[in-house]
Structure formats: structure tokens, C-alpha cells
C-alpha positions, 0 to 999 in steps of 0.5 A: 471504495478504493485507496485512491480516496485517501491519496492525491487526485490525478490533477495534483499528481500531474501538477507535481510531475509538471513541476518536477519536469520543469525543475529538471529542465532548469537544473539541466540549463544551469549545468550546461551554462556552468559548463560553458563558462568554465566553472572548473577553473573557478573551482580551481581558483577556490581550491588554490585559495584554500591551499594557500590559507591552509598552508599559512595556518599550518606554518603559523601553528605547526602543532595544531591538527586541523584536518585529516587532509593529506597533502595539497587539495586538488580538483580531482580529490575535491570532486571525489570527496564523499558528502560525509567527509569531514571537509564538508562538516568541520567548523575549521572551514566556515565561520568557525566561531559561530555556535552552530559550528563549535558548540557541541550542544548546538551541533547535537541539536542540528543533528536531532532536527535533521533526524526529526525531518527524516522521521517526518518523511518516513511518516509521510511514506507510512501514511501513503502505504497505510491509506492504500492498505485501508482502501484495499481492505474496505474495497476488497470486503465490499467486493466479496459481499457484493459478489456473494449477494450476486450469487445468492440472487442467481441461486434464488432465481434458479430455485424457482418452480413453475405453477405445477411445482416443478423445476424450470427447464434448462431453456427457461433457466437460461432465459431467466438467469443468463450464463456467466463465468461461474456457469462456465467453470468445469466442476465435475458435471455439477449443475448451475445451482451447485456450482453457485453454492460451491463458489459462494462457499469458497467466497464465504471462506475468503471473507472470513479470512479477510475479516480475521485479518482486518480485526488483527490490523484494526488496533494498529490501523487506528493508532497509525491513522491518528499519528500519520495521516494529515488533517484532511484525511483523519475523518476517513477513519470512520469508514474503517470503523464502519467496516469493523462494525459490519464485521461484528454484525456479521459475526453476531448473525453467524453465531446466532445461526442467522444468515448461515447458508448450510444448503451447500453442505447438506446438498453435497453430503446427501449427494455423496459428493464429500465421501464419494459414495454416490450409491447411497444418494437419492435419485433426484439429487443424483439427477440434479448433479448430472 
């Protein structure tokens, strides 16, 4: 199972992209229409009206400090004002008697609502990344387990013996178990069975490391999933719990010695492959390696 289980479908993504393209085209048309109708002159009329009102106010109340604006407002100054400038936020310029403009508690409340909105956006982003992480952890573990089982099946087939108790010939082995990517690896002259065991042992190491990572993540994953995920996605956490249970079951079998594959270690030690002492290895194992 991949992370796509937790995310939007292709149809939903395409619908979103279509809506974005449509809205972009609408905004482009509006911008072109405003440009054709000479919107700059309309803005300049508003600026002139603002300057007149501002001058009248300052003339009538010379002791009032009403703005940080120095001199008259021009179109160039207006168009360059940043969005956090007091010009856009000061209650002086719009419905100054309304509570949302002058009451400090109301204005603080507005800021809090905006902060909460931003937090919600961040939670949505976290939810998406969380879904991807969970999907990856589950699918990666499943892939490792499946490939280890695949290698074990090939090893068992290659270990078969004929009716006389002898190992199969190279031709019979290839017919029974066709070559794959593991057989094509250059591992110092090892035969097919030992190549499989070496790769399988490496995969066991990787899956152990992955399971440690999953267990370290688990508490945070469960908490974040309950906090961030939308309601339709919440049941999917069961798949994470199933993964944790499989990991615990494998750990129990490992601790009890069930399912532990020591064939590789025993074979390599007997063949002298770990310490480089091949002279002490038995002849049949040396022949197998060669």
C-alpha cells in the first residue's frame, strides 16, 4: 500500500488544477479589462480625494497625529506601499468608529482568528506529509518482507536434491530457478545459493533498521493522526497499528529463535569467508563457493 491511499484521487487533483487554470484566466481577463479602461486614473481620483480629506482634517485638527504618511500621497507611493503598512490597517481610514477598527480586544480577536486560520493551514500541510510518511513506512516494510520471502523461496528450490540425494546440476538449477538480478551480482565467485543468503541477510538488516524507525515514530504518528487527519482518513490508522503488531510478532519470533536464519552465518564461517582462512574450510563448501 502506497501513500496515495491517504491523498486525493487523480480526478480530484485534475479538478483542482482545472479550477486553478480557470480562475487564473478569469483574473487575467479582469486585469486586461482594468488596463483597457484606464484604472490608473480611477485610482488617482481616489488618491486625490484622500489627500483633500486628509488636508482638511489636519487643518481642522492640527494637533492630532493621524498618520505616518509624510507629504501628499501619490500614485507611485501608493502602489509601492507594503501590505503591512499602517495605511492599510489604521482605523483612521475606514469606519473608524466600528468596534473591529478601534476596540483593542476586538482587534486582538481578529488577529487570533487569523493566527488560527494559519495554524489550520499548517495542520493541513502536516496531514499531507504525515499521510505520505505513513504510506511509505507501510509499503516499504511490505516490500522488504515480500522480497525476503521471494529469496527464501528461490533458496529452497535451489537446495533441492535429486533422487540420489545429490545436488542439482547447473542446467537443472537454471531450469528450475531462472536467473534474476541477484544471480547477476558480482560477489567474489559465490554460487547462487550463497548470493541469495548474502542479499537476504542484508535485507534482514534493513528491515530491522526500518522497524526500529517505525517504533520510534509510532507514538508521534498516532497523536498527529488523531489531530491532523480529516475524518474520512482517520480509520486508515488501523493499517499503522497492523504494521506495529506485525513488527511485534516478528520480534517475538526472533527472540524465541523461530524464523531466525543462521544458515548464512554458519555457511560463511565454515567456508572461511569471514576471516579469510579458506585452508581450513571443508572441500565440499569450497567447491560450492567456487
